[in-house]
N, C-alpha and C positions, 0 to 999 in steps of 0.2 A: 523322307526329308533327311538331307545330310546334316551332319553336326554343325557345319558352318551356317547352313540355312536356319537351323534352330536357334543358334546364337544371334543371328541377325534379327529374327522375329522377336526374340526375348528382349533385345536391346530396344526395339521400337516400342514394345509394350511398356518398358520401364520409363522411356522418355515421355510417352503419352500419359502415363499415370502421374508423373511429376508435373507435367504441364497442367493437367486438370487440377491437381492439388494447389499449385501456385495461383491459378486463375480464381480459386475460391477464397483467397486470402486478401484482406485489405486492412488498413489500419486507420485509426482516428486519434492522433496525438498519443499513440502508445496503447490505445485500447484495441485489442485484436478482434477482428470480426469473423473469426472462423473457429471451428472445433479442431483441435490439434490431436493427431494420432498419439496415443499414450498419455494425454493430459489426464491427471488424476481427477476424481470427482470433486475434490476440494476447489479446483480451479477451472471447472467446466463452466459453460455458459449458464447464467443465472437470471431468471426473471424475478424482478423485485418491484412490485407495484406496477406503475406504468412504464418502467424502464427495463431493458434487457441488457444485462452486463455481459460483455463478450468473454469468451474463454481466454485464458492467459497462456501465452507461449512460454512455458517454464524453461525451455531450452536456453532462453536469453537471461535466465536468472540463476545466480549461484545457489546450488541445492541447500546450502547452509541458511539461506534466507527464506526458505519455504516453511510453512507452518508445520510444527512437529512438537511432540511431547518429549521433554528432556529431563535429565536429572538436574535438580536445582535446589540444593540445600540452602535454606535461608531462615532467618529469624522473623521474616515478615509474615503476617497472618494471611490465611487463605483469602483469596479475592483481591489481594494487592497487585497492582500493576507496577512493574519495575522497568523503567526505560533506561537502557545503557546506550547512550548516543555514540560513544566511541566504538563499541562492538557492533553497532547497527542492529541491535536486538531489543525486542520488547518481550517481557516475561509476564505471564499471568500466573500467579502462585496458586497451585492446586493443593498443596499439602503433601505429607509423606515424602518429602524430598523431590517432588515433581513440579513441573510448570509447563504450561503451553507457551512455546516460543514462536515469535513472529519476526520476520525480517522487516527492517524499516529503512526508509530514506530520510535523511536529516537535512533540513533547510536552515538558513541563517537564523530564522525566528526560533527554530528548535534548539539553538544553542544559547538562547537568551534567558533560560530559566534552569535552576537546579534546586533540589530540595524536595519537600513534600507538599502535596496538595490533595484536593479531593475532586472527584467528578461531580459537578453541581448541575450540569446540563448535558443532555444527550439529544442529538438531532438526526432525523432521517432526511436524506437529500437536502442538506442544509444550504441556506443562503450564504454567499461569500462576498466579502469586500476586501480589496487590497489594503494593506496597512499604509500609513503615511510614509513610512520608510521605504516600502516597496515602490510607491508612486514617485517619491523623490529620487530613488535609485534608478528606476527604469520608467520614466514618465511616458514614453511612447508606447510602452507595453501595457501600463496599468492605469494611467490617468483617466482614460475614457471609461474605466470600470468603477469610478469612484462611488457611484450609486449602488454598486453591487451586482451580483449575478444570481439568478434563481437556481435552485437545485436541478441537476441534470448530468448527463454523461460528460459534458464539457466543463463542468464546474470543478475547479482545482481541489475542492474538499472531498470529491467523490460521493459515495452513497451514504456515508455516516460520518459524524464528528462527535468527539468527546471533548468537553470544555472544562479546563482545570481552574479551580478557584482556591484561594487561601482566605478563609472566612467568607466575607462578601466581596472580596476583591478578585476580579477576573485577572488571571495571570497573563492572558492573551496567548497561552500555550495550548495548542490543539493537537489531538491525535485524530487522524482523518485518513481518507482514501487518497487515490491519486489518478491522474489521467496518463501517467507514465510509469507503468509497472516495471519497465526495464531499468529504472533508476533505483529500485529497491536494493539496499546494500551499499549505496553510495551517498555522495553529497549532492545536494541540489541547491539552486540559487535562492529559492524562496520557499516559504511554507514552514510548518513545524515538523511534526512527526508523521510521515506518510506510510501507510500500509497498502498492500495489494487490496483492491476493492473487495474481493471475496474474503480476505482476512479481516478487514475492518468490520465487515458484517458479522463475521464469526465472533470477533472480540466484543462487539456491541451487544450481541445476544447474551454474552456471559457475564458482563459487568452491570452493576446497578448504580443508580444515583447514590452518592455518598462513598463510593469506593475510593480507597486510598491509592495514591499514585506517588511513586518515588522516582525522581529524575536524577540520574547520575551523569555528570559531565566530567569527562576525563580528557587528557591532552591527546588530541588527534586533529590534524589539519582538516579543514572543511573540504578541501579538494583532494583528499587522499583517496 
């Protein structure tokens, strides 16, 4: 076989491989339905009860937004969640100057609260209802969902939700999953604090009812 023939067959092989790879990929509102080459175990397909959470195409996400342990000197006690909306990061304080850091997407509801609260409720595959503001702002999109939506892959809260309270008052601030992992690190039109579904499951496992949450709001445009 000549060198030119070898190059021709190699080109055909590469095109065929790419075609097979692409034909195996599909999406459902940002939830990727395929295992991606090089996808780390943290973001691989995950079976969770009756649902199968697809692998995440991390090539579409800023590496700084992926789950990682980082240096984080702070006076907050171990187990505290610190949400920095401007930086698009959520930190779970581990002590010894370290924290587990998660990338977040911030919706308009996520800018409505600042200060401290506690997690008073945790939910797996939570029920979701749009807020009155959401229905007023986008009635065609949300009004028909006024009675809510059961938990599932299409539910905007994703597989887990953490509910923040001050005393007995629900702040209406939520930390939850997403149907659009590609929005992590950016601003979104609605919702509170979104994490990649695999990340909210990881965070959910690590925190307890009564955990302290500190929400930091700093100047940054929602659409930045």
